[in-house]
C-alpha angles and dihedrals in degrees: 000000000000119000090217092057093045090049092051091050091049091049092047091050092046093052093043088055093048095243125146122221088253093052095048094043089053091051090050097042091239131123117258089240093055091047088052090054090050092049091050090051094243095117139026125212140214125291087246091061092047090051090049090050092050089051094046093050096034093234130129122258086240090062095042096049103029106017091241113150096222122154104274091219091071130066113218133197127208109264092226089060091050091050093051096040108023115200126210116242089254092052092047092051091047094051092045090051092049093049092048092048093047094047092051094049128092101239124156115247091255092050091047091052090049092050092045091052089049093052091048090049091051092050091049091048092049091050091048091053091048092050092049091051092052095049 
């Protein structure tokens, strides 16, 4: 994931949707200058901002971050991660439901970061327990 590519996609989406830098930065709760840095690929932003962008533009996070044209209704996980830390069908459905619910909610950026960290911690904990059981 290259910041330059992500920035270009964000700029392209912003222009295609007829939004100015000021308008989009207001929707995201960022300064126009910081959004400019993101669009030029000089800075990244929080997962909460990426989720807000995907909701504003109605695109998947896969498309926004990697340029993949996946169906935005589905949440996907990198296959290398699944190979290293296989999830049960139940775990996969639970994580997908959580991510969909979070991304459709109106959280502040700080709240979204907190929730995202919690989900990642739970996944790490679940994988640690699985690894301990298999050893």
